[in-house]
N, C-alpha and C positions, 0 to 999 in steps of 0.2 A: 489402562492405566485408574481409575475409578475416582472422581475429585469427592472430595474430605464435604462432610453433611456442614461447613462453617468454616470461616475466610471474608480478612478482611481488603476490602478493596482502594486498591490500588492510585496514590496521586497519578488520576491521568493529564498531561500537557499536550494539549490539542494547538495549535499554530495556524491560525488562516494570512494567508500573505493578501493581498487588495490593491487591486490603483484603475482607479476607475472601473469596478464594478459596480454602484453601487443597483442600480436595475435587479441586480440578482444576493449580493450582498445583506441582507435582513433576515429572507428565508436560507442562506448558510446560517447566519449566526444561530438563528432560529430550531432548525435541525440539530442544531448543538446543546444548547441550555436548554429549552424544553422537553429532554428525555432527565434532569435532572439528579440526573451521574450523582450520589453524596463527595464525590473526592477528585474536582475535578476545575485543571488551572488552566484557563481560558489567557489568550498571547491573539489580540490584533495588528497585522503588524505591515499602516498603510502608507501606502509612497507617495503621499502628495497629492493624492486625489484632490482631482476641479472637477465631479459633482458634489451626489448626495453622498458619499458614502462618507465621509466626519459622522456628518447630522447621524445616518445610521444607526454608527457607531456611541457615539451618544446616548441617543435612546436605550443601550446596553450598555453601555460602561459598569456603571453598579456588580453586575458577575462579571465582566473583568477583570483578571490578576494585575494587567496590564496591558496598555492601548500605543502605540502615538499616530501621529501622524509627518515626516517628513520625508523627502528627496533619500530616495538609499540606490541600487547597484542594480537593480532586479530583484526578480523573485529571490532566490536562489538567494540574493545576499539579504533579502527582511526575511526569509525564510532563519537562514543563520542568527542573526540580528533579537527573532524570537527566540529559538533555543537557546542563547545563552541566556535569558532568564527563566530558562523552564531544573521544576522543583522536581516534577510526579516520577516514580518510576517507569514508569511509561508513557512515551510516546511518538505521540503522529502528527501530520497537516493533512490539512483539507483547504485547500485554495476557491476563492470568497467566489468561484461560482458553481457549487459540486456542493454536494446535502450527506449526510450520513442518514439512518433510517431508528425509529421512535426506540430501538434495541438496540444498537451499535456500542453503545456506551458499555453499557449494560454486560452483556455478552464479552468485552473485550478485557473488564475488569475484574468480572469471572475465575475468566481463563487463563490472564497472568498470574490473580488473585489462588485458586488454586493448585495454580501448575510450573512448581520453578520451572521443568527441562521446556516451558517455554519461551523463547527470547524473543523470539517473532513471527508471527504469524498475518497471513491473509484468510478474505476468503477463496471460499469454493464458486460465487455466485459471481463475477462483477454482474453489477446489471448500471449501464444508461438507462442516464435522461434526454425529453427532446429537452427544442427553449421553454419547453411552460414549469420544467421539470417533474411531468411526468412518465413512468418507467416506459421504456421503452424498450428495449433487448436483458437479456438475460439468462448467459449460458455460463457450463458447466464444465470448470475441469476437474480435470482428475484428479490434481496436487502439486507438491514441487518437493523440488531436490537441485543439492551442490552440481551432481555432476549435467545434470538433464540442464542444469545454470548454464554452468560454465561452455557445455558442446554447445551454448547458442537456440537450447528448444523456447525457453521466453522472450527470442529478438523475432519475428517476424518481419520481412521484409525481404529476405536473405537468400538464395539458390541453394544454402542445407538449408536442412529440415526443422523446423520447426513450428509451436504447439502458442499453445498462449500467453500473453504480457501478465504479470502480477501489476495489479491491480494499486498504483500510488492511493489513493481515498478509498481503498478498505483494508492499509499495509496500517501497523501498531508495530513499534519493540522496541525492550525496558533501553533502560538511560544506561544500563553498562556496556549491554551491549554496540551502541551509538559512543560511549567514549572513547570501548577498547577500539572500532572503528575505526577514526580518525573525528569524534566527534567536530563533524560541521557538512552541509549539502556540497558538492563543491561549486562555488558560482560562477569560475570559468568557461563551464560547459551554460547554453542557450537555453537548452532545454531537454535533454536528457539526465537531470541531475540525477531521479528516482532513480533510471537503470542502476546509471554509476554509481549511487549509494549502495541498492541488494549488492551490485556484486563486489564489495568492500566488504558487508555481514556474510554474505557464503564465501570469501576469501577471506580479506584480516581477523574478522568476527568468527569465523573459524562456524558459526551456528548451522544448526535446520532452519530451515523453512513450515515451517504448521500449520497447515487449510483448516479452513475452519466455513462448516458445513453449511451456513447460512449468507443472505448478501453481505454487507460490511460499513458500505459506501457507494454514492450513483453519483461519476462521472459526467456534466451535463454536456450535450452536446448542443453546440451556441456558433454563428459565423463568426466573431472575432478572438478565436481563438489563436491562439500560435501554435501547439503544438499540428495543428488540422491542416492550417494554413503550410508548415515548414516542414509537415513528412518526411520526406526527402534526412531531412536537416538533424533532426532527432534517429531513425536510423545510423546515419551515418557515426552519431557523438555518439551514441553506444555500440557501436563496432568499435568507434574505438575501447570504450572502458572496459571493453568484456576479456581483449586486445593481453588491453593496461595489466587488469587484473587476474592473469595468466589461462581464462581462457581460450577454447580451439573451436571453434565451430564445425561441425560433425562434414566428412570429409562427403565429395559423390556419395562410394558406396556404402556408408551406411548411411547418407539421404536413401538414395534406393532401396536399399534392403530396407530401413521403417518403413517409408511410402509403401511399402507392399506388404508390410502386417500390419499399416493399419487399412488393408481393403478385407484383412484376413473375420474372421468373421470372429465374436469377440472372445472368446474363449481359445482358439488357440494363439490371438496377443496375446494373452495374457499366460499360458503356460510356456514363452517362447518369448515372452518379456525384461525379464529379469538374467535369462540366460543370452540374450545374442545385445541387449542393448546394457549390459553389467551397469543400470539405473543401483542409484545405492534405495533401501524403503520412504517410501514417499509416509510421511508425518499428517497425523488428521486429529482434527478433535470434530469430535460429536455428541450429539445429548442422547440420551440414552433410555428418554421418556422422563416422569412425574418419579419416578422411584429409582433412575438414579443418578441424571441431571449427565449436564455434561467429563465425557472421555476423554482418554484420550486410544488412538489406536497406532499402527503401525501395519504399514502396507506393500 
């Protein structure tokens, strides 16, 4: 599916939850505002930081749709508080130590503006940053499907077959999908609220995830991160969320077959992939060059 020449930029709402991240917060804010996306609604919810976070926020408040600094119930409560004020057609959150890239919002705006079938999209190139905000790693992901997600493919850490996670920093969705999937992040969870939301998008929302063939967000490695310090808890919460929403990780024999398939040459893998795994077609967004622009593909 090729894009049409003209489109209107959909309003994109980005929420940044923050608490005592003044060291990184300005870099996060600048990574969003410096893109000068023409239809941006940017909201910052600070949990009553005791460092210089409020000073940083006030420096940019004329560019914000809303901000507040007050005690809250944690990261996911802050995200829900921000999204309760969202009026954008497209939504995302970016944590206060992570970053977007200079092209992120323009690529996302074009994809959602041109293609009605795109209800949520994520990068095929999850990029991680070091503590100084410089690129550290960038991997390629083939794509995502509902069947694969519900079979545990996007939940590493178990004894089932798994591949890559869905990068929260590079994921965007329509407000209509958000609303029909419950309209909130599960604030009862401590770490895996993103994974549980993806499970609802696939199950309750019934939407396929489109993969975008450029990096869209950077996850920063830094010493004080909750997820890196409590990975076991994240995996436990995510596994419970998968089961709650009807997912069943691959069995031992399916895992064995799939791991053996990975060892075969790529052309053999492609030949038997659909037959053995019964996967749905992967939805992809590729740029076809100067003449074609963005296009939707199915593989």
